[in-house]
Legacy VTK file of the C-alpha trace (Angstrom):
# vtk DataFile Version 3.0
C-alpha trace
ASCII
DATASET POLYDATA
POINTS 499 float
134.112 90.968 354.788
131.416 93.356 355.895
127.676 93.698 355.463
125.891 96.702 353.930
122.220 97.600 353.590
120.247 100.683 352.577
116.504 101.426 352.328
114.431 104.171 350.757
110.880 103.641 352.027
107.528 105.237 352.599
107.806 105.123 356.384
110.429 104.918 359.105
113.244 102.558 358.138
115.317 102.268 361.342
113.667 99.048 362.606
114.035 97.421 359.216
117.697 98.513 358.993
118.302 96.977 362.425
116.596 93.740 361.380
118.589 93.734 358.151
121.864 94.038 360.062
120.937 91.073 362.254
120.430 89.062 359.034
123.877 90.152 357.892
125.589 89.692 361.287
127.586 86.743 359.964
129.447 89.188 357.751
130.924 91.162 360.660
130.906 91.018 364.428
133.284 93.829 365.353
131.108 96.919 364.924
127.770 98.140 363.598
126.203 101.441 362.561
123.000 102.957 361.231
122.517 106.373 359.629
119.103 107.823 358.724
117.899 111.104 357.292
114.944 112.993 358.811
113.782 116.403 357.617
117.187 117.145 356.147
119.009 116.161 359.318
121.437 113.215 359.624
121.007 110.865 362.554
123.918 108.472 363.105
124.531 105.773 365.693
127.517 103.388 365.560
129.645 101.445 367.959
131.753 98.382 368.651
130.144 94.996 369.132
127.236 92.916 367.813
124.135 94.616 366.441
122.113 93.742 369.529
124.754 95.293 371.781
125.230 98.527 369.862
121.613 99.559 369.575
118.981 100.084 372.256
115.316 100.688 371.722
115.879 104.394 372.392
118.512 104.464 369.631
116.111 103.005 367.082
113.461 105.499 368.088
115.890 108.411 367.592
116.934 107.111 364.183
114.028 108.755 362.440
113.505 109.000 358.681
112.285 107.055 355.725
115.697 106.471 354.169
118.905 105.243 355.645
121.938 102.980 355.412
123.609 100.519 357.810
126.772 98.499 358.100
128.309 95.589 360.077
132.081 95.370 360.139
134.920 93.083 360.844
138.368 94.583 360.519
140.741 93.884 357.680
142.046 97.344 356.762
142.508 99.604 359.772
141.914 98.261 363.229
139.022 97.098 365.335
137.016 99.302 367.640
134.459 102.061 367.754
136.612 104.701 365.994
136.392 102.812 362.734
132.788 101.669 362.942
130.857 102.604 359.851
129.097 104.409 358.222
131.622 107.238 357.904
130.477 110.853 357.353
131.723 113.938 355.580
129.794 117.179 355.625
130.750 118.445 352.130
129.270 118.414 349.621
125.694 118.073 350.878
126.601 115.701 353.716
127.427 112.133 352.742
127.537 108.893 354.764
128.983 105.689 353.350
129.539 102.046 354.235
131.925 99.829 352.337
132.535 96.053 351.952
135.884 95.133 350.492
139.383 96.497 350.422
141.165 99.070 348.285
144.535 97.853 347.102
145.766 101.405 346.340
144.503 103.040 349.535
147.967 104.394 350.495
148.352 106.119 347.165
144.835 107.564 347.356
145.418 108.802 350.899
148.523 110.716 349.748
146.542 112.221 346.848
143.711 113.218 349.149
146.134 115.003 351.480
148.438 116.588 348.913
146.104 117.443 346.028
142.515 117.179 347.244
143.254 118.816 350.611
141.172 116.279 352.510
141.982 114.927 355.943
141.693 111.193 356.734
141.183 110.585 360.436
141.412 106.764 360.638
143.422 103.955 359.084
140.368 102.643 357.297
140.356 102.446 353.486
136.594 102.981 353.705
137.161 106.538 354.871
139.561 106.961 351.941
136.899 105.744 349.570
134.305 108.102 351.014
136.586 111.113 350.613
137.467 110.170 347.031
133.749 110.048 346.296
133.104 113.357 348.026
135.985 115.088 346.262
134.895 113.878 342.850
131.309 114.988 343.516
132.552 118.375 344.693
134.641 118.682 341.526
131.408 118.620 339.485
130.540 121.969 341.146
127.116 120.652 342.154
124.067 122.821 342.574
121.465 122.552 345.292
119.623 120.054 343.143
121.478 116.700 343.019
120.780 114.605 339.942
121.270 110.917 339.214
123.715 111.852 336.431
125.900 113.641 338.967
126.028 110.527 341.096
126.896 108.400 338.077
129.644 110.769 336.930
131.088 110.662 340.451
131.083 106.850 340.565
132.757 106.719 337.135
135.544 108.897 338.537
135.799 106.675 341.621
136.260 103.688 339.307
139.075 105.469 337.504
140.928 106.195 340.718
140.259 103.229 343.006
141.610 99.697 342.713
140.533 96.604 344.599
137.171 95.310 345.810
134.319 97.539 346.900
130.598 97.168 347.291
129.320 100.499 348.567
126.140 101.835 350.104
125.887 105.577 350.655
123.350 108.329 351.437
123.375 111.978 350.468
121.539 113.821 353.242
118.133 115.020 352.123
118.624 113.697 348.574
118.761 109.922 348.251
120.626 106.620 348.640
123.252 105.336 346.172
125.113 102.056 345.793
127.743 100.634 343.450
130.114 97.704 342.894
133.662 97.702 341.659
134.203 96.960 337.946
134.991 93.295 338.716
132.026 92.719 341.015
134.283 91.019 343.603
132.018 91.783 346.528
128.276 91.139 346.316
125.380 93.618 346.266
121.733 93.025 345.392
118.715 95.270 345.015
115.138 94.477 346.034
111.757 96.146 345.670
108.524 96.137 347.631
105.210 97.317 346.314
103.061 99.341 348.705
99.857 101.225 348.203
101.791 104.491 348.581
104.422 103.436 345.992
107.594 101.382 345.631
110.217 100.909 348.303
113.780 99.837 347.479
116.467 98.025 349.461
120.114 97.403 348.607
122.038 94.778 350.607
125.095 92.533 350.539
122.994 89.343 350.315
119.489 88.434 349.212
118.740 86.911 352.622
118.408 90.437 354.035
115.835 91.332 351.332
113.865 88.154 351.959
113.815 88.729 355.699
112.502 92.240 355.204
109.822 91.164 352.716
111.488 92.716 349.641
111.457 90.863 346.321
114.905 90.279 344.841
115.050 92.429 341.737
118.582 91.513 340.633
122.269 91.842 341.447
123.934 95.149 340.958
126.209 94.610 337.963
129.968 95.023 338.194
130.783 98.717 337.737
127.107 99.669 337.919
125.693 102.388 340.170
122.126 102.746 341.407
120.550 105.873 342.860
117.185 106.045 344.624
115.960 109.543 345.219
113.744 110.677 348.095
110.636 110.240 345.918
111.427 106.531 345.483
112.571 106.757 341.832
115.234 104.160 340.858
117.998 105.252 338.536
120.750 102.940 337.239
123.753 103.270 335.005
126.904 101.352 334.057
129.761 103.573 335.225
132.861 101.404 334.382
134.490 101.203 330.977
135.321 97.486 330.866
133.401 95.633 333.597
134.062 91.926 333.978
132.143 89.850 336.491
134.717 88.116 338.763
132.947 87.378 342.072
134.837 86.112 345.074
134.455 82.332 345.091
135.048 82.240 348.872
131.595 83.864 349.282
130.101 80.563 348.153
132.480 78.452 350.261
132.099 80.202 353.575
131.200 83.884 353.796
127.603 84.021 352.589
124.582 82.446 354.206
123.342 79.325 352.357
119.909 80.847 351.836
121.382 83.712 349.817
121.573 84.068 346.042
124.658 85.838 344.759
125.098 86.821 341.123
122.057 84.646 340.348
123.705 81.578 341.902
122.222 79.788 344.940
124.844 79.506 347.674
123.025 76.434 348.970
123.091 74.628 345.643
126.704 75.467 345.066
127.569 73.913 348.429
125.610 70.830 347.562
127.640 70.498 344.389
130.873 71.021 346.390
129.889 67.923 348.400
129.273 65.994 345.206
132.622 66.854 343.656
134.438 66.276 346.948
132.896 62.803 347.231
134.029 62.012 343.688
137.611 62.818 344.676
137.402 60.695 347.832
136.175 57.736 345.771
138.958 58.295 343.226
141.645 58.315 345.919
140.105 55.712 348.222
137.566 53.533 346.406
137.776 50.980 349.206
137.494 53.508 352.032
136.651 52.361 355.562
134.632 55.444 356.566
131.861 54.667 359.058
130.324 58.104 359.398
130.558 61.610 357.926
130.445 64.429 360.512
130.252 68.118 359.586
132.022 70.853 361.470
129.120 73.227 362.086
127.761 75.334 360.633
128.869 76.208 357.114
129.998 72.738 356.073
126.678 70.938 356.773
125.327 71.206 353.269
128.488 69.863 351.595
128.959 67.160 354.242
125.450 65.804 353.707
126.131 65.360 349.991
129.510 63.741 350.726
127.772 61.173 352.950
125.038 60.566 350.410
127.454 60.031 347.545
129.752 57.774 349.597
126.832 55.754 350.860
127.695 56.137 354.563
125.907 57.568 357.580
125.682 61.286 358.215
125.667 62.402 361.833
125.575 65.740 363.678
128.151 64.849 366.304
129.462 68.275 367.273
127.166 70.473 369.352
127.773 74.166 368.817
127.568 76.848 371.497
125.479 79.543 369.770
126.972 82.245 371.954
130.491 82.000 370.516
131.177 83.866 367.258
132.667 82.585 364.063
136.273 81.630 364.919
137.602 82.378 361.401
136.871 86.081 361.788
138.030 86.415 365.387
141.105 88.671 365.821
144.154 86.982 367.201
145.389 83.393 367.226
145.086 82.991 370.983
141.410 84.052 370.951
140.704 81.576 368.102
142.425 78.774 370.021
140.533 79.503 373.197
137.189 79.759 371.498
137.226 76.391 369.647
136.675 74.170 372.715
134.176 76.678 374.081
132.360 76.594 370.806
132.148 72.848 370.029
131.617 69.721 372.124
131.463 66.186 370.757
128.771 63.532 371.236
131.042 60.620 372.165
128.749 57.778 371.114
129.039 58.960 367.495
132.819 58.758 367.619
133.577 55.749 369.846
135.320 52.972 367.914
134.532 54.494 364.478
136.457 55.735 361.493
135.071 59.246 361.057
135.346 61.655 358.166
135.195 65.260 359.387
134.089 67.703 356.686
134.842 71.414 356.916
134.159 74.189 354.453
137.803 75.221 354.384
141.038 75.068 356.372
142.609 78.488 356.706
145.023 78.810 359.646
144.493 75.199 360.796
143.910 76.229 364.416
140.378 74.903 364.498
141.147 71.760 362.468
143.897 70.528 364.743
141.834 70.963 367.864
138.762 69.307 366.338
140.815 66.272 365.216
142.126 66.049 368.785
138.574 66.327 370.182
137.435 63.476 367.904
140.242 61.234 369.137
139.475 62.103 372.744
135.861 61.120 372.088
137.010 57.644 371.119
137.374 57.724 367.316
139.401 54.831 365.862
140.598 56.880 362.872
140.061 60.520 362.063
139.974 61.613 358.428
139.398 65.185 357.319
138.040 66.640 354.103
137.876 70.285 352.984
135.182 71.455 350.638
137.634 74.110 349.414
141.131 73.756 347.996
144.173 74.559 350.174
144.294 78.242 351.174
147.882 79.079 350.248
147.856 82.843 349.600
146.638 85.949 351.324
143.314 87.449 350.311
143.633 91.218 349.746
140.026 91.952 348.785
138.345 92.181 352.146
138.833 88.793 353.845
141.074 88.429 356.927
143.768 86.259 355.396
146.589 88.792 355.573
149.852 86.959 356.160
150.941 83.975 354.165
152.923 82.505 357.014
149.725 82.370 359.080
148.095 80.070 356.515
148.641 76.408 357.235
148.805 75.420 353.526
151.355 78.037 352.507
154.498 76.232 351.292
153.220 72.930 352.676
152.070 69.737 350.955
148.845 68.012 351.844
150.834 65.395 353.680
152.574 68.094 355.740
149.225 69.616 356.662
147.769 66.214 357.504
150.633 65.588 359.948
150.319 69.112 361.427
146.648 68.824 362.261
147.027 65.194 363.383
144.630 63.559 360.899
145.026 60.003 359.614
144.128 61.240 356.136
143.406 64.616 354.612
141.724 65.399 351.294
141.141 68.778 349.691
138.746 69.830 346.951
140.489 70.554 343.636
140.148 74.116 342.348
138.710 72.897 339.061
135.979 71.006 340.964
135.192 74.024 343.161
134.733 76.205 340.050
132.560 73.501 338.524
130.434 73.427 341.659
129.784 77.182 341.609
129.844 77.727 337.866
127.025 75.570 336.620
125.386 75.548 333.254
122.435 77.900 333.980
124.655 80.764 335.147
128.122 80.422 333.713
130.692 82.844 335.087
133.957 82.975 333.172
136.087 84.496 335.943
136.149 83.953 339.690
138.295 85.808 342.181
140.059 82.817 343.729
143.389 84.307 344.706
143.551 82.669 348.113
143.749 79.306 346.324
145.717 80.199 343.164
147.734 83.276 343.957
146.320 85.064 340.904
145.016 88.515 341.825
142.338 89.718 339.420
143.032 93.479 339.851
146.550 93.028 338.466
148.163 95.420 340.929
149.190 93.058 343.729
152.884 92.163 343.931
155.313 90.864 346.501
156.009 94.284 347.999
152.310 94.922 348.474
151.801 91.530 350.175
154.792 92.129 352.464
153.376 95.510 353.511
150.011 93.885 354.098
151.582 91.186 356.225
153.302 93.815 358.425
150.077 95.768 358.854
147.587 92.941 359.391
149.265 89.935 360.891
148.128 88.707 364.249
151.289 90.148 365.829
150.540 93.554 364.307
146.995 93.426 365.606
148.192 92.601 369.080
150.521 95.597 369.024
147.636 97.806 367.947
145.264 96.556 370.560
144.107 98.992 373.207
143.036 102.569 372.751
141.308 102.081 369.408
137.942 103.191 370.823
139.229 106.724 371.302
137.895 108.955 368.540
140.338 111.812 368.030
139.291 114.699 365.740
LINES 1 500
499 0 1 2 3 4 5 6 7 8 9 10 11 12 13 14 15 16 17 18 19 20 21 22 23 24 25 26 27 28 29 30 31 32 33 34 35 36 37 38 39 40 41 42 43 44 45 46 47 48 49 50 51 52 53 54 55 56 57 58 59 60 61 62 63 64 65 66 67 68 69 70 71 72 73 74 75 76 77 78 79 80 81 82 83 84 85 86 87 88 89 90 91 92 93 94 95 96 97 98 99 100 101 102 103 104 105 106 107 108 109 110 111 112 113 114 115 116 117 118 119 120 121 122 123 124 125 126 127 128 129 130 131 132 133 134 135 136 137 138 139 140 141 142 143 144 145 146 147 148 149 150 151 152 153 154 155 156 157 158 159 160 161 162 163 164 165 166 167 168 169 170 171 172 173 174 175 176 177 178 179 180 181 182 183 184 185 186 187 188 189 190 191 192 193 194 195 196 197 198 199 200 201 202 203 204 205 206 207 208 209 210 211 212 213 214 215 216 217 218 219 220 221 222 223 224 225 226 227 228 229 230 231 232 233 234 235 236 237 238 239 240 241 242 243 244 245 246 247 248 249 250 251 252 253 254 255 256 257 258 259 260 261 262 263 264 265 266 267 268 269 270 271 272 273 274 275 276 277 278 279 280 281 282 283 284 285 286 287 288 289 290 291 292 293 294 295 296 297 298 299 300 301 302 303 304 305 306 307 308 309 310 311 312 313 314 315 316 317 318 319 320 321 322 323 324 325 326 327 328 329 330 331 332 333 334 335 336 337 338 339 340 341 342 343 344 345 346 347 348 349 350 351 352 353 354 355 356 357 358 359 360 361 362 363 364 365 366 367 368 369 370 371 372 373 374 375 376 377 378 379 380 381 382 383 384 385 386 387 388 389 390 391 392 393 394 395 396 397 398 399 400 401 402 403 404 405 406 407 408 409 410 411 412 413 414 415 416 417 418 419 420 421 422 423 424 425 426 427 428 429 430 431 432 433 434 435 436 437 438 439 440 441 442 443 444 445 446 447 448 449 450 451 452 453 454 455 456 457 458 459 460 461 462 463 464 465 466 467 468 469 470 471 472 473 474 475 476 477 478 479 480 481 482 483 484 485 486 487 488 489 490 491 492 493 494 495 496 497 498
C-alpha cells in the first residue's frame, strides 16, 4: 500500500504535491518523495519518514516546475529506508521518474530478464525499480525520436501489461515532456484523475484517492480504468487509451475495509457508504446469532471502524460510545514493521475511558483482525477498565491468507485466523464472544446496485488470487522474504545508497 500523485499545472506544483502527500499519508509512513521538472531539468527530493519530516521549506522552494509526481511508501517488496524511497529515476530514454503502488508477482523473473536480455541494472530489491526499468526498456525499444508522442506512451504501457503480472497503479514523468499514469489490467490498486479549470487553461491531477483531488481543489473526473493509460503533455493536453487486451475490473476489497480514507470515492463507490453498509450487515449477523444479546454499549476501535460501529449500534438499538482515546502521534499499527513495535505501540496509542466500561457488557468493533496483536491487548484493556464482558466484532471476514498485491500480510503463520476457527481466535484474544463479517455480506456492502462490480480482489479472505499466477511455492518464497523475522534480519544499513 502506497500513495501516488502527479500534477501538470500552469504554475509551480511543489506545494500542491506536498499537500497531496499529506492527504495520502495514511497509505504509507515509511518514506516520501517528490520529483518536479523545471526548464528540462529534473529536481528530486526523497527520504525516509513522514512527509513533514522529509521536506523542509527550502526543499519545496527548490522543487521548481509546473509538473511533477510524488509518492508515499510503506514497504512490502524490498525493505524500508531511504534507499528505496520513491520516485525512482532512470536517465534513458529521455529521463523518467516513476512511483508505484502495488506489487509485481513476477518481479524475480522480470529482474532476470532485465539483467540477461535488456542489459539493465537493478540497484535495489524493490519491484518498483523493476517496473520502471521494464517501462524504460520498452519505450527505448520503440526507437523514440526527440518528440515524444502519446501513442508512444500507450504502446509502452501495452508492452508493460504483456510482461508484468500483479497489482500496479503507476504515476510517472518523462522529463521535459509530460506526466503519465496507468493501472494494471485488473485495476487492483486505485487511481483517479481530476481536473481544475483556470483562466490560463486546464490543470490535471492523478492520485491514488479522490480525497487528494478534493483537498487540492480539483474536480474528480473519473477513475482510471483497468489497463488504461493517461498521458498529460506539457501543454496540458489529456490523452487516454485502453492498453490492455482483456481488462476486468477487480479492485481490492480491503481498500474499502481499511486502507482508503472514508471520504474517498474509489471506482465510483463511496468508501464511507460501503463502511456504513458493513455495519448494517454485521449487525444483521449479530442479531441472527444472538437475538437476545446483552450488549450494553458498542465501542469502536479508532479510527477506521467508527463508521461501521455506529451502524452496528443503530441497528442493534444500543448506545454508541467513543471510549478509546487515540494518541494522534502514533502511526497506524497495522502497517508498522515488526511484531514488537506493533505490541509496544498499542498501549501508547489507545487509552480507555473507564466509566464507559465499568460494569458493562461491551461490544468492541474493529475494521479487521489481521495479526491479532492489537485485538488481544485491547480486549485486555477493556477488562482492566472494568468491563463485565467483552465481545468483539470484525467488519471484515477472517484474514486467513497472505495478500500478495501490495498489502503487508506476507506470512500466513503471522495471521491469527490462518488454520484457526473463530472459537480458537476468540480464546486467543481473550474475548467472551467473537463475530466476523461473512464474505458474502462484505461483498454486498461494497457492491451495491448503483455500481455493481462483478469481481473483487479478496484473496486475504478467500485464498483466491485473481492474477492466477500465485501458488504455494510463491507464497513460501514471499514468507521467507517478508516475514517479521526476515525484516528484523534486514534491519540496519538500508539507508545506505550504493551505486
